[in-house]
C-alpha positions in Angstrom: 7.1 -20.8 14.7 10.4 -19.5 13.5 11.1 -15.9 14.2 12.2 -13.7 11.3 12.9 -10.1 10.2 10.0 -8.8 7.9 10.1 -5.9 6.0 7.7 -3.8 4.1 8.0 -1.1 2.1 5.8 2.0 1.9 4.9 4.8 -0.1 7.2 8.0 1.2 5.3 9.4 3.9 3.1 6.6 5.1 5.5 4.3 7.4 3.9 5.3 10.4 0.8 4.5 9.0 1.8 1.4 8.5 4.1 1.0 11.8 0.8 1.7 13.8 -1.1 -1.1 11.7 1.5 -3.8 12.3 1.3 -3.1 16.1 -2.2 -3.3 16.0 -1.9 -6.7 14.5 0.4 -7.5 17.7 3.9 -7.5 16.8 6.6 -5.7 17.7 8.4 -3.0 14.9 12.1 -2.6 14.8 13.0 -0.1 12.5 11.2 2.6 10.6 13.1 4.3 7.8 11.8 6.0 4.5 9.8 3.9 2.1 10.6 0.9 4.8 9.2 -0.8 8.0 10.6 -3.9 9.8 9.4 -6.0 12.4 9.5 -9.8 13.8 7.0 -12.0 12.8 7.0 -15.8 12.1 4.7 -17.6 9.4 1.9 -16.7 11.1 3.1 -13.2 10.1 3.4 -13.5 6.7 -0.4 -14.5 6.5 -1.4 -12.1 8.6 0.0 -9.0 7.4 0.0 -10.0 3.7 -4.2 -10.3 4.5 -5.0 -7.1 6.6 -2.3 -4.6 6.0 -4.1 -2.0 4.2 -1.5 0.8 4.0 1.6 -1.8 3.2 3.0 -2.6 -0.6 4.6 -5.7 -0.1 5.5 -8.0 2.9 9.2 -9.7 2.5 11.5 -11.4 4.4 14.5 -9.7 5.4 17.5 -12.7 5.1 20.8 -10.6 5.5 22.1 -7.0 5.2 26.0 -6.7 4.3 28.4 -4.3 2.9 29.3 -4.7 -0.9 31.3 -2.3 -3.3 32.8 -5.2 -5.4 30.9 -7.5 -7.3 33.5 -10.8 -5.5 31.9 -9.2 -2.0 28.5 -9.5 -3.2 28.9 -12.8 -4.6 30.3 -14.0 -1.5 28.0 -12.1 0.4 24.8 -13.7 -0.7 26.2 -17.2 -1.0 26.5 -17.4 2.9 23.1 -16.8 3.3 21.5 -20.2 3.8 18.5 -20.1 0.5 17.5 -23.9 1.3 16.0 -22.7 4.2 13.5 -21.3 2.3 13.5 -22.2 -1.8 13.2 -26.1 -2.7 15.2 -28.0 -5.3 12.6 -27.2 -8.0 11.4 -23.6 -6.6 11.6 -20.8 -9.3 14.0 -17.9 -7.6 13.7 -15.2 -10.2 15.7 -12.2 -9.0 15.1 -8.4 -8.8 16.0 -5.1 -7.2 17.7 -1.4 -7.3 20.8 0.1 -6.1 21.2 4.0 -5.5 24.4 5.6 -4.5 26.5 2.8 -4.4 29.7 1.5 -6.3 27.8 -1.8 -7.5 25.3 0.1 -9.6 24.6 -1.6 -12.8 21.5 -3.7 -12.2 21.7 -6.4 -14.6 25.3 -7.1 -13.5 23.8 -6.8 -9.9 20.8 -9.6 -10.8 23.4 -12.0 -12.7 25.9 -12.1 -9.6 23.3 -13.1 -7.0 21.8 -15.5 -9.1 24.9 -17.2 -9.8 25.6 -16.6 -5.9 22.1 -18.3 -5.5 22.3 -21.4 -7.6 26.2 -21.8 -6.1 24.9 -22.3 -2.4 22.2 -24.5 -3.9 23.9 -26.7 -6.3 26.3 -27.6 -3.6 23.4 -28.0 -0.9 20.9 -30.2 -3.0 24.0 -32.0 -5.3 22.9 -30.8 -8.8 24.1 -28.2 -11.1 20.7 -27.7 -12.9 17.7 -26.1 -11.7 14.5 -26.3 -13.6 12.3 -23.9 -11.5 9.0 -25.3 -12.2 8.1 -25.5 -8.5 6.9 -22.7 -6.3 7.8 -19.0 -6.8 10.3 -17.7 -4.5 10.9 -14.2 -5.9 14.3 -12.4 -4.6 14.7 -8.6 -4.0 17.8 -6.8 -3.4 18.0 -3.3 -2.4 21.7 -1.5 -2.7 22.0 1.7 -1.0 25.6 3.8 -0.1 27.1 -0.2 -0.6 25.0 -1.4 2.0 23.6 -4.8 0.7 19.7 -5.9 2.1 18.1 -9.1 0.5 14.9 -10.5 0.7 12.5 -12.8 -0.6 8.9 -11.5 -1.5 6.1 -13.3 0.3 3.3 -10.9 -1.6 3.5 -11.2 -5.4 1.4 -8.4 -6.8 1.4 -5.5 -5.2 -1.0 -5.0 -1.9 -2.5 -2.1 -3.5 -4.4 -4.2 -6.1 -7.0 -5.9 -3.9 -8.8 -7.1 -6.6 -12.1 -5.3 -6.4 -10.9 -2.0 -9.1 -11.6 -3.5 -12.5 -11.7 -0.3 -14.2 -10.7 2.8 -13.0 -11.0 7.1 -14.6 -7.9 8.6 -15.6 -4.9 8.9 -12.9 -6.5 7.1 -9.9 -4.7 6.6 -6.8 -3.5 3.8 -5.1 -5.6 1.7 -2.5 -2.6 2.0 -0.1 -2.5 5.6 -0.2 -6.5 6.3 0.0 -6.4 4.2 3.1 -3.5 6.0 4.5 -5.5 9.3 4.1 -7.9 8.0 5.9 -5.8 6.6 8.4 -4.6 10.7 9.0 -8.3 11.9 9.7 -8.2 9.3 12.8 -11.7 8.2 11.4 -12.9 5.1 13.5 -16.3 4.7 10.9 -18.7 6.3 13.3 -19.1 9.4 12.1 -19.9 10.5 8.5 -17.3 10.9 5.8 -17.5 12.6 2.0 -15.3 12.2 -0.8 -16.7 14.6 -3.5 -14.6 14.0 -6.2 -14.9 10.2 -6.0 -14.0 9.4 -9.5 -13.6 5.4 -9.5 -14.3 5.0 -5.9 -10.8 4.5 -3.9 -11.5 6.7 -0.9 -14.7 6.0 -0.2 -14.2 2.0 -0.9 -11.2 1.5 1.1 -13.5 4.2 4.0 -16.2 1.9 3.8 -13.5 -1.7 3.8 -12.0 -0.1 6.8 -15.2 0.6 8.6 -16.7 -3.1 8.3 -13.4 -3.8 9.1 -12.8 -6.3 6.0 -9.3 -7.0 5.3 -8.2 -5.9 1.9 -6.5 -9.2 0.9 -9.2 -11.1 2.1 -10.3 -12.5 -1.8 -6.7 -12.3 -3.3 -3.6 -14.9 -3.3 0.1 -14.4 -2.3 2.9 -16.1 -3.6 4.0 -17.5 -0.4 0.6 -19.8 -0.5 2.5 -21.6 -2.5 5.7 -22.2 0.0 4.1 -25.4 1.6 7.4 -26.6 3.1 7.4 -22.8 5.6 3.6 -22.2 5.7 1.1 -25.1 6.1 -2.3 -24.3 4.2 -4.3 -24.4 7.3 -2.3 -21.2 8.6 -3.5 -19.4 5.3 -7.0 -20.8 5.6 -6.8 -20.0 9.3 -6.6 -16.4 8.8 -8.7 -15.8 6.0 -11.4 -17.3 8.7 -10.0 -14.8 11.6 -10.5 -11.7 9.3 -14.0 -12.7 8.2 -15.2 -13.6 11.8 -13.8 -10.0 12.9 -16.2 -8.0 10.4 -18.7 -5.5 11.6 -21.4 -4.1 9.4 -23.2 -1.2 11.7 -21.8 1.7 9.9 -22.8 5.1 8.8 -23.5 5.6 5.1 -20.6 7.3 3.4 -21.0 10.0 0.8 -19.2 9.8 -2.4 -20.1 11.8 -5.7 -18.1 13.0 -9.2 -19.2 15.5 -11.4 -18.6 12.9 -14.0 -21.8 10.3 -14.5 -19.1 7.9 -16.1 -17.0 7.9 -13.0 -19.8 7.0 -10.9 -21.1 4.0 -12.6 -17.5 2.7 -12.6 -17.1 3.8 -8.4 -20.4 1.9 -8.0 -19.2 -1.3 -9.7 -15.9 -1.4 -7.9 -18.0 -1.1 -4.8 -20.1 -3.8 -5.7 -16.6 -6.2 -6.1 -15.5 -5.2 -3.0 -18.9 -6.2 -1.3 -19.6 -2.5 0.3 -22.1 -1.3 -2.5 -24.7 -0.8 0.0 -22.5 1.8 2.5 -21.7 4.4 0.1 -24.5 6.7 -1.0 -23.0 7.7 -4.8 -24.5 10.6 -6.5 -23.6 12.3 -10.0 -23.0 16.1 -8.0 -20.9 19.1 -8.3 -18.6 19.7 -5.6 -20.2 23.3 -5.6 -23.6 21.9 -4.8 -22.9 19.0 -2.7 -25.2 19.0 1.2 -22.9 20.1 3.5 -23.6 17.6 7.1 -23.1 19.9 10.0 -22.1 16.9 12.7 -18.1 15.4 13.6 -17.8 14.1 10.5 -14.6 13.7 7.8 -14.4 15.4 4.2 -11.4 13.1 2.3 -10.7 14.0 -1.1 -8.3 13.5 -4.0 -8.9 16.9 -6.3 -7.4 17.0 -9.7 -4.0 18.9 -9.3 -3.6 20.2 -13.1 -1.1 17.4 -13.9 -3.2 14.8 -15.8 -6.8 16.4 -14.9 -7.7 19.7 -15.9 -4.9 23.2 -16.4 -4.0 25.0 -13.9 -6.2 28.0 -13.8 -9.0 25.5 -13.9 -7.8 23.9 -11.0 -7.1 27.0 -9.2 -11.3 27.8 -9.7 -11.8 24.8 -8.3 -9.9 25.5 -5.1 -11.5 28.2 -5.0 -15.4 26.6 -4.9 -13.5 24.1 -2.2 -12.4 26.6 0.0 -16.3 28.2 0.1 -18.1 25.0 0.2 -16.1 23.0 2.8 -16.8 26.1 5.0 -19.8 25.0 5.0 -18.8 21.9 6.7 -18.4 23.6 10.1 -17.9 20.5 12.8 -16.0 18.3 9.8 -12.3 17.7 9.2 -10.9 18.3 5.8 -8.2 16.0 4.2 -7.2 17.4 0.5 -4.6 15.6 -1.3 -2.8 17.7 -4.2 0.7 18.6 -5.2 -0.4 22.3 -6.4 2.1 24.2 -4.3 -0.4 27.0 -4.3 -3.5 25.4 -3.2 -3.8 27.3 -0.3 -3.7 30.5 -1.6 -6.5 29.6 -4.0 -8.5 27.6 -1.4 -8.4 30.3 1.2 -7.1 29.5 4.4 -3.6 27.9 5.4 -4.0 24.5 6.8 -3.5 23.0 10.1 -1.0 20.7 9.3 0.5 19.5 5.8 2.0 16.3 5.2 4.0 15.3 2.1 2.9 12.3 0.5 4.3 10.3 -2.7 1.4 9.9 -5.3 3.4 7.2 -7.5 6.4 9.5 -8.1 5.1 12.5 -7.6 5.6 14.7 -4.4 1.9 15.6 -2.9 0.9 17.1 0.1 -2.2 15.7 2.5 -3.8 19.7 3.7 -5.2 18.5 7.0 -8.1 21.1 8.4 -9.0 20.5 11.9 -10.5 23.1 13.7 
């Protein structure tokens, strides 16, 4: 099998969670930077990473890195990459990317130059001048940061947070990848009670249940690299899925999920049913002030309203006071609370044992962690 560098974009603040997941799969992490984790893998690693990683946003083959301050430098750097090792002559290869703090700041111009360089290289190799792009899909990605160009081919397609089970959601749903990152930060292993009293469309409890039963998040979806028969045999994907299914277990404690909105609970139950974990979650329509605390060691993990798109600021502050009183009744439980409200601890009534900055989309938030 061919060794290659694979790069995983992540939500800011979740890099170490993803790095740990990669190591659990048995691969060597070579670099962890803001928003990216890179490791050494092979064709099988592409399959396993896409199917099994829970906090990753996508998986990309890292092809080259070089400096470019002019379009000529960009063209020559891209042209030097052996694209023929990846893209077949009938392959489709759209180009997308971003540029920050660089001389080459025009994204459309960079896309055009990169596309031209790839076509020039492949024309020389394949002996044709026109590419119909009707075959397998090879999305080319570029990132230019401080004049350093990094070139990738995306193996995933639709973002990995799109598990496929959430067919409906409430206002302001959180990403599945962020939900799992919070669960991972709690060190919950699926062996103790777990509760989300603001479950909304059910993302946190569903991700918790899937993690507890060890159900691979990508088991039911497809990836663009599955069309790369010149690189990854169909049987390799089949074997990776069969291995994931064989590793599932089903003996876990009930997960508690509640919300004050009956419609949200209905949506959450449908999503849990789609994910195949409805029997692992006990849903209820309940105000947070009336949830029944468990006294044994467990985890309360939630994403309450911030006052951004749900509730106004004063309503949120009142809610946080209620949370502080109610959550104090969970005497043995860890609590993890995600919010962008800058004065959350003041209204909750207690300073967190630890704060961790995470981004919910483009919104800076903190996970307030109460361990004692």
